[in-house]
N, C-alpha and C positions, 0 to 999 in steps of 0.2 A: 308140831315138826322139827322146826329150826330155830337152836339157842343164839339170838344177837349177840354183837361180839359186844364188849362193855371197854372196849381200849379206846381213847380219846385220838390214838394217831391213827388208829387208822376213819378215823373224822378229818382229823387234822390230811393225811394225804388225800381223801377222797376229791374234798374239796380244794385241794393247790394240784390235782392232777389233769384238770379238763383245762387245756391249753388256751389258751386266748388267741394265737394263728388260727387261722384255718388249715388243711391238708387234706392231703387226693386220699387215692385209692391206696392199702397196703401200708401208710407211714404212720397209719398209728400201730399196727401190726410190727412192724419194725421194730420200732419203739422201744414196745414189749417184751419183741424176741429178743431182742441184745442184750438187754439187764437181765433175762431168765437166766441166757446161756453164758454170760461174764458176771457176773454177777452171783449167780446164783448156782450152779453146777452142782451135780447130786443131789437134789431138790428131793429127797426121797421123808420118810415120814422120822420122827425125834431126832431132825437134822434142823441146825438154825438156818441152814438155805430153803428149809422146805417154808419156815415160816416167815421171812423175808420169800419166797418168793409169792406166799399167800398174801401178804403185806403188798403185795406189788398187782398182783393179780387185783387187786378189789380194785386199788388207787385207779388202775387203770382201764375199771367199767362208768369212769364217769361220777356224776356227782345227781344223775338224773332219776337214780335207781333208793330203794331203799335195800339195802345192803347188808348179809347177817352172816357167821359162819356154822357150820352145824359140822360137831364133837361126832366120832362114828368110834367102835371099837370092837376089835374083833379077835377071836382066839384062835391060835395056831403054834404048832409043835408045846405045848403044852404050855403057852403065855399069854397075854395078853398084850395086845394093838394096839394104838390108834393115830389116826389122821385127821382131817377135816375138809371137808366142801368149802370153798367160797361161794357164795349163792348172792345174785342179785336178783332184783322182783321190781317190775313196775306195773303195775293193776293196770288192766281195762277197760271199759265198762257194761261187760260181759264177765263170770266168773270163768268162764274158759280161758287155756292160756295156751302157749306153747311152751315148752324147754325146749335152751336148748346149751351142748354140753361140750367140755374136753378136757381131758386128766392131762395137768400141770408136773405130775411127780416125774422124773424119770426111776428108772431100775434100782431095786436095793441095792446099797452098799456099793455103788460103784463113786466113791466121792468127785472123782473127775469127771464124768458124763454130762455132757453138757445136754442131751438131748434137742439140738437142734430141730432135728428131723421130728421124733419121738419122744414129747410130742410138744417142745418149745411150741412146731407152729402152726397146732390150732388150737394150744389155747393163747396163742398171741393173735389170728382173729378171730377168735372168741370173744377177746375183748375190744376190736374195731366191731365186728356186731351190733358188743355194748353201744359202745361209744358211739356209733353213728347210727341208732335207731332213739338215744335218750332226750328224753323230752319229747316227742312224739305224739300226740295223740291214740291210743289206742285201742279197738275195741275188743279185742280176744289178750288178753295177759303176756307178758313174754317175762320167763325165768333160764337166765345165764349163769350155767355152773360151771366152776371152775372144780374137778373131781381130783380129793386125791388116792392114793395109795389103791390107783388102776396097776399098776405093775405088782400088784400081787393080789390078784384074781378078784380084778374088778370092784374093790371094797367097796370107794367113793358111793360108785353108780349106784350098788348093791345098800348101802343104809341110804341112801335120798329115797329111792324107791319103798324102800320098810317102811317108810319116817311116813309118808303118804296116808293120811284118810280118808273115806271109804267117797268121798266130796269132791277130794284132789283128783284121785285119781278117775274119777267118773266127768270129772272138768280138763283134766290134757286134755287136748287135741292133736299133738304127735311132737316129736321129737328126733332132734338131729344131733349127730354124731362128729363133732371132727377130729381125726387122729391121723398124724403121719403124713405133712403133706407136698413134703419138697423133693426127697429122695426119689419116687417112685417115677419115671418115665411118662403114665399119663394120666391124667385125673378125673378121677373115678367119684361115681353117684350109686348107691346102691339100696335097693328099700332091706327092709327084715327078715328074718328068716320067718315072721311070721307071716309075710305073705302067699306063704306058698300054698297057703292052704284056704286066705283069704284073699283073692286077688284084686278085693278095694283095697285095702290098705297098697296099693304099690300106687299110689296118686299122687303122693307125696313126690316119688323118683319120678314120676310121667311128668308132675311143673315145676323140677328141675327142670328138666331139660329140655323146658319149652324155653324160661328164658334162657337159660345159656348156650338158646339159640337164637333169640333175640339178640343177647352180646354178644354174640359171634364167639363165646369161650367153646374148647374145644370138651369136650367131656363125654367118658365111656362111660358102658357099665359090668360088670362079672358076663363078659361073654357063657358061662357054664363050660368051660373043658373040663375041669372034675366034678363029676356025679354030686360026690361031698358037699358044692357049693353050688346050689342051683343056679341058672341064670336070673343075675339081676338082681340080686342078692347078695348081702354081706354079712361080716361078723365080727368075731375077737374083738372085739372095744365095747366101752360103755355104754353102746345101746341096745347091747346085751338085755341087759340089767331090765330092761323096760317093753322085750319083747312078749312078758305075759300079761298087758296092759290091752294090747288086741288094740294098738291105736300104729300110726304109720309111723315107721322109725327108715329114717334117712342117715345112711354113713358115708361118710368124705372123706375119702383117703386119696391120695398118689401111691400106683402102686406098677405091678403090672401080669399080671393074671393071664398073659398069655407065654411066660419063663418059666424055667423051674418046672416044679410038682405042679402047674398051673395050679396054685393054691393063693393066690396073692400074695406069697412069704418072701419071696425071689422078684425085688421094687423094680431092678436098673440090667440092661445090660451096659451098663459104661462102664469100658474095662479099668478106670479109676476107679472102682468102687471094688475089690475082690470080694466074692461069694454073690456081689450083686444086692447086698440088701446093709444097711449102714444098723438097724433095730439092736440097741441094748449096746454097744459096742463105744466105746470111749476114743478107742484110734480112730472109727471114722462116722458115728454121728457127731462133729463140730465142726464150727464152723470154719478151720481151714481148709477141710478134705474136701468137704463138700462146695465152696467156693471152687476150689482147684478142681473140681470136678466138673462142675455143672455154669460154677462162672455165676459173680453176684447176680446177673440178669437174673436167672432161672428162680431166684430165692424173691427178689421183687415181682416177679411175674407170677408168682402163686402166692402170693401174701396178695397185691393186687387183686389179682381174676378169684379166689374164693373169697374176697370180702366183696369185691362187685355181685358177687353170682347169690351170696348167704344173704346180705344184707337184702337184695332188692327180695328174694325171697322169703326172709321172714319180715321184710315187709305186710307182704300178700298174706304170711298167715296168721300175722296179728289182723291182717284189718284198716294196716295202718293208714295205707293209701284209698281206702277208699272213707275213710275221717276225713282224711285230708282233701277228699275230693269233692266230698261234702262240702264241707265249708268253702270249696273255691268255688262250687257251683251256688251256694247260696249269696258270692260275692256278686256273681253274671243276676240271678233275679233280683235282688237287691238293686242293682244298676239300669235296669229295665225298669224296675218302677218311680222311681229320683227319673229317669230317661224320660213317663211323661208325665211328670208333675213336671218336671222343667220345659217340657213342650208348653203345657197346660199356662206355666206362666208365661212364656214365651206368647200363648195365642192372650192373656192379662194385657202385657206391657203393651203391646200394640192396638187394642181398643182404648186403653187411657189413653195413649197417644193421642191417638183420634179422637176421643171426649175432650180433649184439652184445644186443642184444635179448630173443635167447634165451637166450643165457650169460648173461644177468642174473638171468630168475628160471627157477623152478622153473613143471616141467609133467606132468602127471598121464600116467602112459600112456596112448593112446586118448583122448587130448584132442586136441579143432582149436580152431586159433586162426589172425588173419586180418587182413588191413589192407586199407584203401584209402585213397588218399593224391593231394595234389596237391601238384606243386613246379613250380620254375623256377631256373633255373641263368642265370649273367650271365656273359661272358664281353669284357673289354674289351679294344680294340687296345692298350694305354695302360699306366701305372701296373709291374705288376709283368711286364706283356708284353712282347713285341717282336714285331717282325715278321721273318716275312712274318705272324705267325698273327691274323688280321684280328678282329673284332668279332663276337660272334655270342651268340644270345641262344634256350632250351630251355625249351617248357612241356611238362608233363609228368602222364599221369596212371597208377595204375596201379593192381593190385591182387591179391594174394598170399594162400595162409590154407599154413600147413603142419601136418602130421602126426604126436604123436611118438608115433612105431610103437614105441618099445623104451624104457626110462630112460636113454639115451646117444646115443638117436639118434631126430633128426625129418627129416620129407623136405615138401615143400613142392614147390608151383608157382605161378608168377610170371607173369603178364600188362602191359604197358606200352604208352603211346602217346606216343610222344613230336612236338612238332611245333615243326621247330624256323628260323631265318634267321641266316646267316651277308652278312653285307657284304660284297662285293668291291670293288676298285680302283671307281674314276670311279663309286661310287652303284651299282652292280649286288648282284643279292643271287641266293643260292640258299638258296630254299626247301624244307622236307622236313620228310616224312610220313611216319612209322614206328610196326609195331609191332612188337615182343617179343616173342618166350614164353620160359618156361625151368621148368626142374626142378632143386631144388636142397635139400643134404641137408649135418644138420652131426652130427656125431657128437660129443660133451662131456657125459660124467657130473657136470657140478660141479667138476671137478679139474681142473689147471692145463691139461692135455693136450687138442687139440681140431683137428681137423679138417673142414674141411669141402669142398666140390665143387660145381659147375654145368654145366649142359648149357644152349643156349640157338640160337633162330634168330630169324632178321630178316629182315623185310625195308621196304623203305625206297622214296617216290618222290621225284624233286628233279625238281624246277623252277628252271631254271636264267636267269639277265637279266644278260647280260655285254654291260656299254658297254666297244666301242671307241674309245676316245680317244689318237689319236696326235700326239701337238708335241715341239719339240724346238727347244733351245739358247733357251726364252722367246718362241718365234714363234708365229704364229699356232695354231692348232686345228685341222692338216689332215685329221685325218678323225673324227668322231662319231656312231660308230653305236652302235645298240642290237638285242642275239641275245637269243635264246630256244630254249633247248631243254628237256626231259623224260625222263624215262627213269628203269631203276627199279634197286632193288640187292638182292641178297641174303648175309646175315651167317651165321654160323654159331661156333661158341663151347665150349669146353670148358674148365675151368679147375676146379685142385687148390689147397687153400692150407689150410696147417697150422701151429701156431706152440703155444709152451707160455707160461703167464701166470703170471708169478712175484705174490706176496699180499703188497701194504706196506699194509696195510687196506684204508683207503678207497678206494685207489689198486690196481691188477691191468694187472702188464706185464711184456712180454718179449718176446722174437724171433719171427718169424715168416720164413715162407719160399714162394712159392708159384710154379704154372708156368700160364702162359696162354695159353694158344691158338685166334687165330680165322682166319676165313677171309675173304675179302669178295671180290664179283662186282656189279662196277658197269657195264651193258649197254652195247654203244651205242647212239649215236643220235645224230642231227643237227640241228643248230641250221634252227632254220623258216623262215628267210630268205630270199630269191632274192638276195645279195649274193655279191658277193666273197668277201668275209674269211668269210663263215657256214662252218660247222667240222663236217667228219664223227668223233665220237667214238669210239674203239674200245673194243673190250670191256676193260675192267679187272680183272686177277684178279691178288691178293697177297694172302699168311699173311702172322699175325704172330704169331708164339711167343715173348714174354717171361717169363724169368724172375727171379723178384725173389727179394731180402732186406732183410729189414731191423725194423722196432723199433716196440712199438704200444705203448699205452696209452689205458687206459680207467678209471673211474669211476663213482660214484653218489656223488647231494650231495641231503640231503634241504633243503629250501626250504619256511617258513612254508603256510599254507594249504593243506596236502597236499600241496603239490607237489614234483615230484624231478626232476632234473638229472639228466645222463645222458651227460660229456665224454669225448670221446673222438680221440684224434690219433694217426696215424701216420709215418715216414718208411723210404723203401726205396732200395732201391737195386734198379734195371732193369737187365736187359741181356737186348736183344733178337736171338736166335737165327734170327729167320727174314727174312722179306723186310723186314717192316717198313710202308712202304710202296713204290708206284714211285719207280725213278728217274728213268724219264722217259716218256714215249707218245706214242705217233705221232697225227696228225691229217690227218686229209683237208680240204684246201680245196677250193671250191664253185670259184673261178674255174678252176681248173687241173685238179681231183680226183688230187694229187700230196698225196704222205704227205712232214708234216716233223714233225720230233721238238722235241717240246717239254723242256725242263729240270726235273724237279718238284722237282730239290732231294737232298743226300745225308742219308743216312737216318740217325740219331745213331745206333748200339749201344749204347750207355753212358750212360744217364744217372740223373736222381732224380726223385723222383716224392713228393709228401705233401700228406698234409688236416687238419687243424683244424677238430672239429665240436662238434654238441651235442644233445642230443635232450631236448624238454623234455613234461615229462608234467603235463597241466593236471590229465587227470583218466583214471582206469585206461583211459577209450577214447580224450580226446581227446590230440594231443599233436602239438607241432610239434618243424623241426629245422632249422639254419643250421648249412651248410659250407663249407670256403673248402678246395679243391682246390686245387695246382699243381705244373711240371711243370720240373725245376729240371736248372741245368747243362747243357742242352742246345746241338746246336750251332746248331738252329735258335732258340733262344731261351729264353724262359720261357713259359707258359701256365698261366693262372689263370685260378678257376671258380668263382664264389657260386650257392651255392644256398640257396632256401629254401622248407621245404616245411610239410603239414600231410597229418599223418595221423588215421584212426581205426581204432580195435582192435577188431577183435570176436572 
């Protein structure tokens, strides 16, 4: 279909074309336009300025595309003529694709014609659309084409269509054509002439108007005042070459269909434009005249608004917004799963501290003791931690009590409430409210051997606030939406842990081993907003079965004023024998009710876990504790938590 351009300079220019600075809507188009009109006027076939303009168009597409040149020729007036199209292509995950095109040549034989309106304007916005979407993951591919020889009978677009294979014709979803965007009094979007017999082909135009309304852009369509041009349709540019493919065509232009012969050829009633149009006239279609007639703000506004409108439209046509939303939604699902596991670890540490307390004291058979407490935990997103672990905080209340059933056996129960918040990307957040109830037991007669276990059940309510922000290559933000959802989750757990503590005087230390089983289920839910990017989440059920082997140490240190300090610490190797967490999830987009898969990351089945803490007894009833716990050597990076709490024992 298209021959690659074997020019080293084109590769170099493409690599050098991507500016490292951020830009706003319209700025990249303005850069393209400035050079097209000032360095390459008279850019028609066979001229050095056309070749230079083609290189410039290619470099301005950005380096996220496969870029090639399509040579084509035709015969007219008994002679052979030739030109080129510049084609940039980004593949999608599906074979379907969208074509966006604009011609960058000027009227043949007029070497001083800048062609700012026709069609430096459309060509420059074309390069910005390409750059704005460059590097985004696409579901439907994107083909961005700078057409040559439009002014000689739509030669470039006709050659492009003629070169398409049967499968390429079948997989083309839509064509958008940009032509003459500055001089006209009003901004227009029209469907193709093929929509007259097939009204379904107006869907692309309707989608464009919906976006324009959301973006507060004044957009119009042909009112049909001339019967030769049916209402809502456009013509007379490169889009015509695609009319026979039975796909939606969108003509983007600026003119005034209510002037002159009502055919769109009279662009403006501005008195500074004699005759009402600037097409093909070197004395009028230039920077000096158009700036004098409309002001620089007109040019800036048109480049900005067309870029905003069409970048968003192409984002939706390629389903790049749905792909990004699915990935973002997967991050929310992952954080819900991680949140439940962190809640479980909070319960594990609560019981571990209680068992340490029981092992350090002598209890009478038949006695009942307990505590109530308040604690908080903070997990940063920096320091020892690494992506993708977000910043998180947790506040908790708990009450527990245990009964000394025999000289060696204590049994008890606990109830805890946790309120958590995880920070998500782009300022989003995941709030949780959880209740956990458990029964536990410790078997230890004061000797070195000990065995402990617990059974737990938990219920969590999640409130997610997801901020979807799409931006590529330092360009403008293409989409910034807020989506919310609510759901519930259930967790069940069973754990057994045992070890042997050697006596080193004030320190007791020794090995331990454990087995920790948890089952988690997060209910399905739908995000509340009526947006294309809103997602439905399937039920998430997974199991974790961790085997651990480690070493721990504990001690008791007497302090002045009757205070007592009990430091402790442990380090363990953990082997995940179960799911650990889901690897992926299916999320259903509101736009098309299709399920798309989101990767949640590969679960590390072998890693380390460590903690270091101390309990301070201020009085026999009042105590404080501080603790640092962390996950080590994990494929998904370290994850550290810092806890501080107060306890009242009775």
